[in-house]
C-alpha angles and dihedrals in degrees: 000000000000130000089268089059089053089054089055088056097050092095091047104059095175093056089044091055091049091052092047091050091049091053093046092052091049091050092048090052089054094249125138124197110264093009121129121212128002128306123235118206123198142164114251120212140169126232126170091349094306129108122230138174131221124191113262091231091056091057119073095187146324119243138174118257103287122233126240107032113184115218117233115224114235094016124134115267093251091064106089091190140254127317130192108237109186092322097318124105111237123190109226114213127190097227095194092051092046089055091051096247100118135275123305111244106216116237135163088274096052112120139180121230106210107214117231099224124134097215106025115055114198140157114205117207113221132174095245142344112224098188140246120339125193125208136175117241089244089065093062122103126185093221115080120210118248113271134200091223107077098240104118093123090058097047118106100190130286143260115237124203117172108313094338124099120196111197114214116222116205107222090188092057090045099051094040093052118112092235092054093048092052096079099152123089 
């Protein structure tokens, strides 16, 4: 239904409300008019010159690098420390350093992906967050392309569009891994 069709319904408020509700329900279900298949939405970010995706539902929020971050004695070098995020302590982890690909040099684009996990709070420092990316289910492939950052064990496939490949990093697999949970030296 186009805008012109909405104009036809302006004198029939009940039918207009029904049509608005139908569209809202379709949008909430992730459906678009004329689209086939489901839509996958993720957060795109850059780390060590490479672009990755994480599922939108695995990311609670994106924040700037908090200040101050309090160092934790005896913690592994990839743990930047603890930050106070609206009254909650959040461990801040340098994702690139955790993966063994060097330290993240903070810049004005540096961001923290706050992981959406009930039991394991974590904020992952990345070079830059690009924003939301939408893909159709038909664009997903189980095989992830090779990456320079050593993160193969945390990749859950990739979305391919044209010549571009967007590796999908599983934050759940990452934060639940034994290596990640062993934060003490």
